[in-house]
Backbone as JSON Lines, residues from 0, in Angstrom:
{"i":0,"aa":"X","n":[90.9,102.27,78.93],"ca":[91.47,103.27,78.04],"c":[92.81,103.73,78.62]}
{"i":1,"aa":"X","n":[93.76,103.94,77.72],"ca":[95.06,104.42,78.19],"c":[95.77,105.12,77.05]}
{"i":2,"aa":"X","n":[97.05,105.4,77.26],"ca":[97.82,106.16,76.29],"c":[99.3,105.87,76.54]}
{"i":3,"aa":"X","n":[100.16,106.06,75.54],"ca":[101.59,105.82,75.75],"c":[102.15,106.7,76.86]}
{"i":4,"aa":"X","n":[103.13,106.18,77.56],"ca":[103.64,106.87,78.75],"c":[104.21,108.25,78.45]}
{"i":5,"aa":"X","n":[104.72,108.45,77.23],"ca":[105.31,109.74,76.89],"c":[104.3,110.88,77.0]}
{"i":6,"aa":"X","n":[103.02,110.58,76.85],"ca":[102.01,111.63,76.86],"c":[101.37,111.83,78.22]}
{"i":7,"aa":"X","n":[101.93,111.22,79.2],"ca":[101.39,111.35,80.55],"c":[101.69,112.74,81.08]}
{"i":8,"aa":"X","n":[100.66,113.46,81.51],"ca":[100.83,114.84,81.97],"c":[101.44,114.91,83.36]}
{"i":9,"aa":"X","n":[101.12,113.96,84.2],"ca":[101.67,113.96,85.56],"c":[102.17,112.57,85.88]}
{"i":10,"aa":"X","n":[103.44,112.47,86.18],"ca":[104.02,111.21,86.6],"c":[104.52,111.39,88.03]}
{"i":11,"aa":"X","n":[103.76,110.89,88.97],"ca":[104.05,111.15,90.37],"c":[105.17,110.27,90.91]}
{"i":12,"aa":"X","n":[105.46,109.16,90.23],"ca":[106.45,108.23,90.74],"c":[105.84,107.11,91.57]}
{"i":13,"aa":"X","n":[104.55,107.24,91.89],"ca":[103.95,106.2,92.7],"c":[103.91,104.87,91.98]}
{"i":14,"aa":"X","n":[103.61,104.92,90.67],"ca":[103.52,103.66,89.93],"c":[104.88,102.98,89.84]}
{"i":15,"aa":"X","n":[105.91,103.73,89.48],"ca":[107.22,103.13,89.34],"c":[107.77,102.7,90.69]}
{"i":16,"aa":"X","n":[107.34,103.35,91.75],"ca":[107.79,102.97,93.09],"c":[107.19,101.64,93.52]}
{"i":17,"aa":"X","n":[106.22,101.14,92.75],"ca":[105.56,99.89,93.13],"c":[106.23,98.7,92.46]}
{"i":18,"aa":"X","n":[107.52,98.76,92.28],"ca":[108.22,97.74,91.54],"c":[108.33,96.41,92.26]}
{"i":19,"aa":"X","n":[108.42,96.4,93.58],"ca":[108.58,95.12,94.25],"c":[107.26,94.36,94.25]}
{"i":20,"aa":"X","n":[107.37,93.07,94.39],"ca":[106.22,92.19,94.19],"c":[105.08,92.47,95.16]}
{"i":21,"aa":"X","n":[105.39,92.71,96.43],"ca":[104.33,92.9,97.42],"c":[103.55,94.19,97.15]}
{"i":22,"aa":"X","n":[104.24,95.27,96.79],"ca":[103.55,96.52,96.5],"c":[102.72,96.39,95.23]}
{"i":23,"aa":"X","n":[103.27,95.72,94.24],"ca":[102.51,95.51,93.01],"c":[101.26,94.69,93.31]}
{"i":24,"aa":"X","n":[101.37,93.7,94.19],"ca":[100.21,92.88,94.57],"c":[99.15,93.75,95.22]}
{"i":25,"aa":"X","n":[99.54,94.64,96.11],"ca":[98.58,95.54,96.76],"c":[97.84,96.37,95.72]}
{"i":26,"aa":"X","n":[98.57,96.9,94.75],"ca":[97.95,97.75,93.74],"c":[97.02,96.97,92.83]}
{"i":27,"aa":"X","n":[97.39,95.73,92.51],"ca":[96.51,94.88,91.71],"c":[95.2,94.62,92.46]}
{"i":28,"aa":"X","n":[95.32,94.29,93.74],"ca":[94.13,94.04,94.55],"c":[93.28,95.3,94.68]}
{"i":29,"aa":"X","n":[93.94,96.43,94.9],"ca":[93.22,97.69,95.02],"c":[92.43,97.98,93.74]}
{"i":30,"aa":"X","n":[93.05,97.76,92.6],"ca":[92.36,98.0,91.33],"c":[91.12,97.11,91.21]}
{"i":31,"aa":"X","n":[91.24,95.84,91.6],"ca":[90.09,94.93,91.53],"c":[88.96,95.38,92.44]}
{"i":32,"aa":"X","n":[89.28,95.75,93.68],"ca":[88.25,96.12,94.64],"c":[87.63,97.48,94.31]}
{"i":33,"aa":"X","n":[88.45,98.43,93.9],"ca":[87.9,99.72,93.49],"c":[86.99,99.56,92.28]}
{"i":34,"aa":"X","n":[87.32,98.62,91.39],"ca":[86.49,98.37,90.22],"c":[85.14,97.79,90.63]}
{"i":35,"aa":"X","n":[85.16,96.91,91.61],"ca":[83.93,96.24,92.04],"c":[83.02,97.15,92.86]}
{"i":36,"aa":"X","n":[83.63,97.98,93.74],"ca":[82.81,98.72,94.7],"c":[83.0,100.23,94.67]}
{"i":37,"aa":"X","n":[83.88,100.73,93.8],"ca":[84.15,102.15,93.78],"c":[85.04,102.56,94.94]}
{"i":38,"aa":"X","n":[85.43,103.83,94.94],"ca":[86.32,104.32,95.99],"c":[85.63,104.32,97.34]}
{"i":39,"aa":"X","n":[84.42,104.84,97.39],"ca":[83.74,104.97,98.68],"c":[83.3,103.63,99.23]}
{"i":40,"aa":"X","n":[83.09,102.65,98.36],"ca":[82.62,101.35,98.82],"c":[83.74,100.37,99.15]}
{"i":41,"aa":"X","n":[84.97,100.81,99.06],"ca":[86.12,99.94,99.33],"c":[86.89,100.47,100.54]}
{"i":42,"aa":"X","n":[87.26,99.58,101.43],"ca":[88.0,100.0,102.62],"c":[89.45,99.54,102.54]}
{"i":43,"aa":"X","n":[90.3,100.23,103.27],"ca":[91.7,99.84,103.36],"c":[91.81,98.45,103.97]}
{"i":44,"aa":"X","n":[90.95,98.15,104.93],"ca":[90.98,96.84,105.58],"c":[90.7,95.73,104.57]}
{"i":45,"aa":"X","n":[89.75,95.95,103.67],"ca":[89.43,94.95,102.65],"c":[90.63,94.7,101.74]}
{"i":46,"aa":"X","n":[91.28,95.78,101.33],"ca":[92.44,95.65,100.44],"c":[93.56,94.92,101.15]}
{"i":47,"aa":"X","n":[93.83,95.28,102.4],"ca":[94.9,94.64,103.16],"c":[94.64,93.15,103.31]}
{"i":48,"aa":"X","n":[93.4,92.79,103.66],"ca":[93.07,91.38,103.86],"c":[93.25,90.59,102.57]}
{"i":49,"aa":"X","n":[92.75,91.11,101.46],"ca":[92.86,90.41,100.18],"c":[94.32,90.29,99.74]}
{"i":50,"aa":"X","n":[95.13,91.29,100.06],"ca":[96.54,91.28,99.66],"c":[97.43,90.49,100.62]}
{"i":51,"aa":"X","n":[96.84,90.01,101.72],"ca":[97.61,89.22,102.68],"c":[98.51,90.05,103.57]}
{"i":52,"aa":"X","n":[98.1,91.29,103.86],"ca":[98.88,92.17,104.72],"c":[98.03,92.62,105.9]}
{"i":53,"aa":"X","n":[98.71,93.1,106.94],"ca":[97.98,93.76,108.01],"c":[97.62,95.16,107.53]}
{"i":54,"aa":"X","n":[96.6,95.73,108.15],"ca":[96.21,97.09,107.76],"c":[97.36,98.07,108.06]}
{"i":55,"aa":"X","n":[98.04,97.85,109.18],"ca":[99.17,98.72,109.52],"c":[100.29,98.58,108.49]}
{"i":56,"aa":"X","n":[100.51,97.36,108.02],"ca":[101.55,97.14,107.03],"c":[101.23,97.82,105.71]}
{"i":57,"aa":"X","n":[99.97,97.78,105.32],"ca":[99.57,98.45,104.08],"c":[99.71,99.96,104.22]}
{"i":58,"aa":"X","n":[99.28,100.49,105.36],"ca":[99.34,101.94,105.56],"c":[100.77,102.44,105.7]}
{"i":59,"aa":"X","n":[101.7,101.54,105.98],"ca":[103.1,101.95,106.01],"c":[103.57,102.39,104.62]}
{"i":60,"aa":"X","n":[103.07,101.7,103.6],"ca":[103.44,102.02,102.22],"c":[102.51,103.06,101.6]}
{"i":61,"aa":"X","n":[101.24,103.01,101.98],"ca":[100.23,103.92,101.42],"c":[99.48,104.54,102.59]}
{"i":62,"aa":"X","n":[99.82,105.76,102.99],"ca":[99.31,106.35,104.23],"c":[97.8,106.55,104.29]}
{"i":63,"aa":"X","n":[97.11,106.56,103.15],"ca":[95.66,106.77,103.16],"c":[95.04,106.04,101.98]}
{"i":64,"aa":"X","n":[93.73,105.91,102.03],"ca":[93.03,105.27,100.91],"c":[93.14,106.1,99.65]}
{"i":65,"aa":"X","n":[93.14,107.42,99.79],"ca":[93.29,108.29,98.63],"c":[94.65,108.11,97.97]}
{"i":66,"aa":"X","n":[95.7,108.0,98.8],"ca":[97.04,107.75,98.28],"c":[97.1,106.43,97.54]}
{"i":67,"aa":"X","n":[96.45,105.41,98.1],"ca":[96.43,104.09,97.48],"c":[95.69,104.13,96.14]}
{"i":68,"aa":"X","n":[94.59,104.87,96.09],"ca":[93.83,104.97,94.84],"c":[94.67,105.6,93.74]}
{"i":69,"aa":"X","n":[95.28,106.73,94.02],"ca":[96.04,107.41,92.98],"c":[97.28,106.58,92.58]}
{"i":70,"aa":"X","n":[97.87,105.88,93.54],"ca":[99.01,105.01,93.22],"c":[98.56,103.87,92.32]}
{"i":71,"aa":"X","n":[97.4,103.3,92.62],"ca":[96.88,102.21,91.8],"c":[96.55,102.68,90.38]}
{"i":72,"aa":"X","n":[95.98,103.87,90.27],"ca":[95.66,104.4,88.95],"c":[96.92,104.73,88.15]}
{"i":73,"aa":"X","n":[97.93,105.28,88.82],"ca":[99.22,105.53,88.17],"c":[99.85,104.22,87.69]}
{"i":74,"aa":"X","n":[99.78,103.22,88.54],"ca":[100.32,101.9,88.21],"c":[99.61,101.33,86.98]}
{"i":75,"aa":"X","n":[98.3,101.46,86.95],"ca":[97.51,100.99,85.81],"c":[97.91,101.72,84.53]}
{"i":76,"aa":"X","n":[98.01,103.04,84.61],"ca":[98.38,103.82,83.42],"c":[99.77,103.47,82.92]}
{"i":77,"aa":"X","n":[100.71,103.29,83.86],"ca":[102.07,102.98,83.47],"c":[102.15,101.62,82.77]}
{"i":78,"aa":"X","n":[101.45,100.65,83.32],"ca":[101.46,99.3,82.75],"c":[100.76,99.27,81.39]}
{"i":79,"aa":"X","n":[99.58,99.88,81.33],"ca":[98.83,99.86,80.08],"c":[99.52,100.7,79.01]}
{"i":80,"aa":"X","n":[100.11,101.82,79.42],"ca":[100.79,102.68,78.46],"c":[101.93,101.97,77.77]}
{"i":81,"aa":"X","n":[102.65,101.11,78.5],"ca":[103.77,100.39,77.91],"c":[103.3,99.41,76.85]}
{"i":82,"aa":"X","n":[102.09,98.87,77.01],"ca":[101.56,97.92,76.04],"c":[101.16,98.58,74.74]}
{"i":83,"aa":"X","n":[100.92,99.88,74.78],"ca":[100.54,100.6,73.57],"c":[101.75,101.03,72.75]}
{"i":84,"aa":"X","n":[102.93,100.95,73.32],"ca":[104.12,101.42,72.64],"c":[104.71,100.36,71.71]}
{"i":85,"aa":"X","n":[105.42,100.81,70.7],"ca":[106.1,99.92,69.76],"c":[107.6,100.21,69.88]}
{"i":86,"aa":"X","n":[108.35,99.23,70.37],"ca":[109.79,99.44,70.62],"c":[110.03,100.66,71.49]}
{"i":87,"aa":"X","n":[109.17,100.84,72.47],"ca":[109.32,101.94,73.41],"c":[108.86,103.28,72.9]}
{"i":88,"aa":"X","n":[108.28,103.33,71.71],"ca":[107.83,104.59,71.14],"c":[106.32,104.57,70.92]}
{"i":89,"aa":"X","n":[105.67,105.74,71.04],"ca":[104.23,105.78,70.85],"c":[103.86,105.63,69.37]}
{"i":90,"aa":"X","n":[102.87,104.83,69.04],"ca":[102.43,104.75,67.66],"c":[101.72,106.04,67.26]}
{"i":91,"aa":"X","n":[101.95,106.48,66.02],"ca":[101.34,107.71,65.53],"c":[100.68,107.44,64.18]}
{"i":92,"aa":"X","n":[99.95,108.41,63.67],"ca":[99.19,108.19,62.45],"c":[98.1,107.16,62.7]}
{"i":93,"aa":"X","n":[97.73,106.41,61.67],"ca":[96.68,105.4,61.84],"c":[97.13,104.29,62.78]}
{"i":94,"aa":"X","n":[98.44,104.12,62.96],"ca":[98.94,103.09,63.88],"c":[98.42,103.33,65.3]}
{"i":95,"aa":"X","n":[98.22,104.59,65.67],"ca":[97.68,104.89,67.0],"c":[96.26,104.36,67.14]}
{"i":96,"aa":"X","n":[95.48,104.48,66.09],"ca":[94.09,104.0,66.13],"c":[94.05,102.48,66.12]}
{"i":97,"aa":"X","n":[94.99,101.86,65.4],"ca":[95.08,100.4,65.44],"c":[95.48,99.93,66.84]}
{"i":98,"aa":"X","n":[96.36,100.69,67.49],"ca":[96.76,100.34,68.86],"c":[95.57,100.42,69.81]}
{"i":99,"aa":"X","n":[94.7,101.42,69.61],"ca":[93.5,101.52,70.44],"c":[92.57,100.34,70.21]}
{"i":100,"aa":"X","n":[92.49,99.87,68.96],"ca":[91.67,98.69,68.68],"c":[92.21,97.49,69.46]}
{"i":101,"aa":"X","n":[93.54,97.36,69.51],"ca":[94.14,96.3,70.31],"c":[93.83,96.45,71.79]}
{"i":102,"aa":"X","n":[93.82,97.69,72.26],"ca":[93.49,97.95,73.67],"c":[92.05,97.54,73.97]}
{"i":103,"aa":"X","n":[91.14,97.87,73.07],"ca":[89.74,97.47,73.26],"c":[89.63,95.95,73.32]}
{"i":104,"aa":"X","n":[90.39,95.26,72.47],"ca":[90.37,93.8,72.48],"c":[90.88,93.25,73.81]}
{"i":105,"aa":"X","n":[91.95,93.85,74.35],"ca":[92.44,93.41,75.66],"c":[91.41,93.68,76.74]}
{"i":106,"aa":"X","n":[90.79,94.85,76.68],"ca":[89.8,95.2,77.7],"c":[88.59,94.27,77.68]}
{"i":107,"aa":"X","n":[88.29,93.73,76.5],"ca":[87.16,92.8,76.41],"c":[87.41,91.53,77.21]}
{"i":108,"aa":"X","n":[88.67,91.27,77.53],"ca":[89.03,90.12,78.35],"c":[89.19,90.49,79.82]}
{"i":109,"aa":"X","n":[89.01,91.79,80.13],"ca":[89.23,92.25,81.5],"c":[88.09,93.17,81.93]}
{"i":110,"aa":"X","n":[86.91,92.59,82.13],"ca":[85.76,93.44,82.49],"c":[85.98,94.25,83.77]}
{"i":111,"aa":"X","n":[86.78,93.72,84.71],"ca":[87.0,94.47,85.95],"c":[87.75,95.77,85.68]}
{"i":112,"aa":"X","n":[88.66,95.76,84.68],"ca":[89.4,96.99,84.35],"c":[88.47,98.02,83.7]}
{"i":113,"aa":"X","n":[87.58,97.54,82.86],"ca":[86.61,98.45,82.22],"c":[85.67,99.03,83.28]}
{"i":114,"aa":"X","n":[85.23,98.17,84.19],"ca":[84.33,98.63,85.25],"c":[85.02,99.65,86.14]}
{"i":115,"aa":"X","n":[86.31,99.44,86.4],"ca":[87.07,100.4,87.21],"c":[87.03,101.77,86.56]}
{"i":116,"aa":"X","n":[87.34,101.84,85.27],"ca":[87.41,103.12,84.59],"c":[86.03,103.79,84.56]}
{"i":117,"aa":"X","n":[84.99,103.02,84.25],"ca":[83.64,103.59,84.16],"c":[83.17,104.06,85.54]}
{"i":118,"aa":"X","n":[83.37,103.24,86.56],"ca":[82.91,103.57,87.91],"c":[83.64,104.79,88.46]}
{"i":119,"aa":"X","n":[84.96,104.76,88.41],"ca":[85.73,105.88,88.95],"c":[85.59,107.12,88.09]}
{"i":120,"aa":"X","n":[85.41,106.94,86.78],"ca":[85.21,108.09,85.92],"c":[83.98,108.88,86.33]}
{"i":121,"aa":"X","n":[82.91,108.16,86.69],"ca":[81.69,108.83,87.13],"c":[81.88,109.45,88.51]}
{"i":122,"aa":"X","n":[82.45,108.68,89.43],"ca":[82.66,109.2,90.78],"c":[83.56,110.44,90.78]}
{"i":123,"aa":"X","n":[84.57,110.42,89.94],"ca":[85.6,111.46,89.97],"c":[85.16,112.77,89.34]}
{"i":124,"aa":"X","n":[83.94,112.84,88.85],"ca":[83.41,114.13,88.4],"c":[83.31,115.12,89.56]}
{"i":125,"aa":"X","n":[83.16,114.59,90.76],"ca":[83.14,115.41,91.96],"c":[84.53,116.01,92.18]}
{"i":126,"aa":"X","n":[84.65,117.34,92.2],"ca":[85.98,117.96,92.39],"c":[86.68,117.55,93.67]}
{"i":127,"aa":"X","n":[85.92,117.08,94.66],"ca":[86.51,116.67,95.92],"c":[86.97,115.21,95.92]}
{"i":128,"aa":"X","n":[86.66,114.49,94.85],"ca":[87.05,113.08,94.79],"c":[88.57,112.98,94.6]}
{"i":129,"aa":"X","n":[89.23,112.04,95.26],"ca":[90.7,111.95,95.14],"c":[91.2,111.62,93.74]}
{"i":130,"aa":"X","n":[90.32,111.09,92.88],"ca":[90.73,110.77,91.51],"c":[90.34,111.86,90.52]}
{"i":131,"aa":"X","n":[89.84,112.99,91.02],"ca":[89.37,114.04,90.1],"c":[90.51,114.56,89.22]}
{"i":132,"aa":"X","n":[91.65,114.85,89.81],"ca":[92.78,115.35,89.02],"c":[93.27,114.27,88.07]}
{"i":133,"aa":"X","n":[93.28,113.03,88.54],"ca":[93.73,111.93,87.69],"c":[92.86,111.81,86.44]}
{"i":134,"aa":"X","n":[91.53,111.86,86.6],"ca":[90.66,111.66,85.44],"c":[90.82,112.81,84.45]}
{"i":135,"aa":"X","n":[91.0,114.03,84.95],"ca":[91.24,115.17,84.05],"c":[92.54,115.0,83.29]}
{"i":136,"aa":"X","n":[93.6,114.65,84.02],"ca":[94.9,114.46,83.37],"c":[94.87,113.27,82.41]}
{"i":137,"aa":"X","n":[94.11,112.26,82.76],"ca":[93.99,111.08,81.91],"c":[93.43,111.47,80.54]}
{"i":138,"aa":"X","n":[92.34,112.2,80.55],"ca":[91.72,112.6,79.27],"c":[92.6,113.59,78.52]}
{"i":139,"aa":"X","n":[93.24,114.48,79.23],"ca":[94.14,115.44,78.56],"c":[95.31,114.71,77.91]}
{"i":140,"aa":"X","n":[95.85,113.71,78.59],"ca":[96.97,112.95,78.04],"c":[96.55,112.14,76.83]}
{"i":141,"aa":"X","n":[95.4,111.49,76.94],"ca":[94.89,110.71,75.81],"c":[94.63,111.6,74.61]}
{"i":142,"aa":"X","n":[94.02,112.75,74.83],"ca":[93.73,113.68,73.74],"c":[95.02,114.21,73.12]}
{"i":143,"aa":"X","n":[96.04,114.46,73.94],"ca":[97.32,114.95,73.41],"c":[97.96,113.92,72.49]}
{"i":144,"aa":"X","n":[97.9,112.65,72.9],"ca":[98.46,111.58,72.06],"c":[97.72,111.47,70.73]}
{"i":145,"aa":"X","n":[96.39,111.43,70.78],"ca":[95.63,111.27,69.55],"c":[95.77,112.48,68.64]}
{"i":146,"aa":"X","n":[95.85,113.67,69.22],"ca":[96.06,114.87,68.4],"c":[97.42,114.8,67.7]}
{"i":147,"aa":"X","n":[98.45,114.36,68.44],"ca":[99.77,114.2,67.83],"c":[99.75,113.13,66.75]}
{"i":148,"aa":"X","n":[98.96,112.08,66.97],"ca":[98.86,111.01,65.98],"c":[98.25,111.52,64.68]}
{"i":149,"aa":"X","n":[97.19,112.33,64.8],"ca":[96.54,112.86,63.6],"c":[97.45,113.86,62.89]}
{"i":150,"aa":"X","n":[98.09,114.72,63.65],"ca":[99.01,115.69,63.04],"c":[100.13,114.95,62.29]}
{"i":151,"aa":"X","n":[100.65,113.89,62.89],"ca":[101.68,113.09,62.25],"c":[101.14,112.48,60.96]}
{"i":152,"aa":"X","n":[99.92,111.95,61.03],"ca":[99.33,111.35,59.84],"c":[99.14,112.34,58.71]}
{"i":153,"aa":"X","n":[98.77,113.58,59.04],"ca":[98.61,114.61,58.01],"c":[99.96,114.99,57.42]}
{"i":154,"aa":"X","n":[100.97,115.14,58.29],"ca":[102.3,115.54,57.81],"c":[102.94,114.46,56.94]}
{"i":155,"aa":"X","n":[102.7,113.19,57.29],"ca":[103.3,112.1,56.54],"c":[102.5,111.69,55.31]}
{"i":156,"aa":"X","n":[101.34,112.29,55.14],"ca":[100.52,111.97,53.98],"c":[99.63,110.76,54.14]}
{"i":157,"aa":"X","n":[99.53,110.22,55.38],"ca":[98.61,109.11,55.61],"c":[97.17,109.6,55.63]}
{"i":158,"aa":"X","n":[96.99,110.81,56.13],"ca":[95.66,111.38,56.3],"c":[95.52,112.62,55.44]}
{"i":159,"aa":"X","n":[94.29,112.93,55.08],"ca":[94.03,114.13,54.27],"c":[94.45,115.38,55.03]}
{"i":160,"aa":"X","n":[94.91,116.39,54.33],"ca":[95.34,117.63,54.99],"c":[94.22,118.28,55.8]}
{"i":161,"aa":"X","n":[92.96,118.07,55.4],"ca":[91.85,118.71,56.1],"c":[91.22,117.81,57.16]}
{"i":162,"aa":"X","n":[91.91,116.73,57.53],"ca":[91.39,115.88,58.59],"c":[91.2,116.72,59.86]}
{"i":163,"aa":"X","n":[89.98,116.75,60.42],"ca":[89.72,117.61,61.59],"c":[90.29,117.0,62.87]}
{"i":164,"aa":"X","n":[91.37,117.56,63.34],"ca":[92.09,116.97,64.47],"c":[91.21,116.87,65.71]}
{"i":165,"aa":"X","n":[90.7,118.0,66.17],"ca":[89.94,118.02,67.42],"c":[88.69,117.15,67.34]}
{"i":166,"aa":"X","n":[88.0,117.22,66.23],"ca":[86.78,116.43,66.08],"c":[87.08,114.93,66.09]}
{"i":167,"aa":"X","n":[88.11,114.52,65.37],"ca":[88.45,113.1,65.33],"c":[88.89,112.6,66.7]}
{"i":168,"aa":"X","n":[89.63,113.42,67.43],"ca":[90.05,113.05,68.78],"c":[88.83,112.87,69.69]}
{"i":169,"aa":"X","n":[87.93,113.84,69.68],"ca":[86.74,113.76,70.55],"c":[85.87,112.57,70.2]}
{"i":170,"aa":"X","n":[85.65,112.34,68.91],"ca":[84.79,111.23,68.5],"c":[85.4,109.88,68.88]}
{"i":171,"aa":"X","n":[86.71,109.78,68.76],"ca":[87.37,108.51,69.09],"c":[87.26,108.21,70.58]}
{"i":172,"aa":"X","n":[87.5,109.22,71.4],"ca":[87.36,109.02,72.85],"c":[85.91,108.7,73.21]}
{"i":173,"aa":"X","n":[84.97,109.4,72.58],"ca":[83.55,109.15,72.84],"c":[83.15,107.74,72.42]}
{"i":174,"aa":"X","n":[83.67,107.28,71.29],"ca":[83.35,105.93,70.82],"c":[83.85,104.88,71.81]}
{"i":175,"aa":"X","n":[85.06,105.05,72.29],"ca":[85.6,104.08,73.25],"c":[84.81,104.08,74.56]}
{"i":176,"aa":"X","n":[84.58,105.28,75.1],"ca":[83.86,105.38,76.37],"c":[82.43,104.85,76.24]}
{"i":177,"aa":"X","n":[81.77,105.25,75.16],"ca":[80.38,104.83,74.97],"c":[80.24,103.34,74.79]}
{"i":178,"aa":"X","n":[81.14,102.74,74.03],"ca":[81.08,101.3,73.82],"c":[81.37,100.53,75.1]}
{"i":179,"aa":"X","n":[82.33,101.03,75.9],"ca":[82.62,100.36,77.16],"c":[81.42,100.35,78.09]}
{"i":180,"aa":"X","n":[80.74,101.5,78.18],"ca":[79.56,101.59,79.05],"c":[78.45,100.66,78.55]}
{"i":181,"aa":"X","n":[78.17,100.7,77.24],"ca":[77.12,99.85,76.69],"c":[77.46,98.36,76.84]}
{"i":182,"aa":"X","n":[78.74,98.06,76.72],"ca":[79.2,96.68,76.88],"c":[78.92,96.17,78.3]}
{"i":183,"aa":"X","n":[79.19,97.0,79.29],"ca":[78.91,96.62,80.67],"c":[77.41,96.5,80.93]}
{"i":184,"aa":"X","n":[76.65,97.49,80.44],"ca":[75.2,97.5,80.69],"c":[74.52,96.29,80.04]}
{"i":185,"aa":"X","n":[75.02,95.89,78.87],"ca":[74.42,94.76,78.15],"c":[74.92,93.41,78.67]}
{"i":186,"aa":"X","n":[75.67,93.43,79.76],"ca":[76.26,92.21,80.3],"c":[77.17,91.56,79.27]}
{"i":187,"aa":"X","n":[77.93,92.43,78.56],"ca":[78.95,92.02,77.58],"c":[78.36,91.33,76.35]}
{"i":188,"aa":"X","n":[77.11,91.63,76.05],"ca":[76.48,90.99,74.89],"c":[76.85,91.67,73.58]}
{"i":189,"aa":"X","n":[77.17,92.96,73.6],"ca":[77.57,93.6,72.36],"c":[79.05,93.33,72.12]}
{"i":190,"aa":"X","n":[79.45,93.32,70.87],"ca":[80.84,93.07,70.51],"c":[81.54,94.41,70.36]}
{"i":191,"aa":"X","n":[82.06,94.92,71.48],"ca":[82.64,96.26,71.42],"c":[83.93,96.29,70.6]}
{"i":192,"aa":"X","n":[84.62,95.15,70.5],"ca":[85.83,95.1,69.69],"c":[85.49,95.3,68.22]}
{"i":193,"aa":"X","n":[84.5,94.56,67.73],"ca":[84.12,94.69,66.34],"c":[83.51,96.06,66.05]}
{"i":194,"aa":"X","n":[82.74,96.56,67.01],"ca":[82.13,97.88,66.83],"c":[83.21,98.96,66.73]}
{"i":195,"aa":"X","n":[84.22,98.89,67.6],"ca":[85.28,99.9,67.54],"c":[86.13,99.73,66.3]}
{"i":196,"aa":"X","n":[86.38,98.49,65.91],"ca":[87.14,98.26,64.69],"c":[86.41,98.86,63.48]}
{"i":197,"aa":"X","n":[85.09,98.71,63.47],"ca":[84.28,99.28,62.38],"c":[84.38,100.8,62.4]}
{"i":198,"aa":"X","n":[84.36,101.39,63.61],"ca":[84.49,102.85,63.73],"c":[85.83,103.31,63.14]}
{"i":199,"aa":"X","n":[86.92,102.62,63.5],"ca":[88.24,103.01,63.01],"c":[88.31,102.87,61.49]}
{"i":200,"aa":"X","n":[87.77,101.78,60.95],"ca":[87.79,101.59,59.51],"c":[86.99,102.69,58.8]}
{"i":201,"aa":"X","n":[85.9,103.12,59.41],"ca":[85.12,104.21,58.83],"c":[85.94,105.5,58.78]}
{"i":202,"aa":"X","n":[86.66,105.78,59.86],"ca":[87.49,106.99,59.88],"c":[88.62,106.89,58.85]}
{"i":203,"aa":"X","n":[89.19,105.71,58.72],"ca":[90.24,105.52,57.72],"c":[89.7,105.75,56.31]}
{"i":204,"aa":"X","n":[88.52,105.19,56.04],"ca":[87.92,105.36,54.72],"c":[87.58,106.81,54.44]}
{"i":205,"aa":"X","n":[87.25,107.56,55.5],"ca":[86.86,108.96,55.34],"c":[88.07,109.88,55.19]}
{"i":206,"aa":"X","n":[89.12,109.63,55.97],"ca":[90.2,110.6,56.08],"c":[91.55,110.14,55.56]}
{"i":207,"aa":"X","n":[91.65,108.91,55.06],"ca":[92.94,108.5,54.48],"c":[93.16,109.24,53.16]}
{"i":208,"aa":"X","n":[94.41,109.6,52.97],"ca":[94.74,110.31,51.72],"c":[94.77,109.32,50.55]}
{"i":209,"aa":"X","n":[94.11,109.64,49.45],"ca":[94.06,108.73,48.29],"c":[95.47,108.45,47.77]}
């Protein structure tokens, strides 16, 4: 799950600072290992070895595992957010929901990314977890984008004037999260892309202006 970069509540600069190839490689590896084993089950030594660096070399760029985690998550959000944009702009109205359907389709090809979000999302409920602030900001940013999308749709006449903004935002986020979890638990046997597409079509049929 992600959102266009414009709606990001906190941009620390860690993701954009990872522009060179070696740093980007470290963050890609970190995302894979955190997805497989969670934050507590992944060591800096494991990430360094997989990325082809010494542990000292990795810590030169990322002083702690917590710093590496938040940098990797920022990197993920920045990369995924750009894929949701159209000509550098966030899609609004029903186009935002179509963009989410595309995101679900991409995620269906990247189970490790889905596992990362589900695993860290659960771990980060702990206020002491280094990703706790990230997960809160992530949901706030996503909700801000979808709320703006619905407001735009109502103003432009795509959606009925009485379309419930908060309810539609909550249900959409719940549908994505719930389908991702069930998809993982079922060993990818359910078709979460088709299920989410059906959800979006139902909302369109319910709230599109005649």
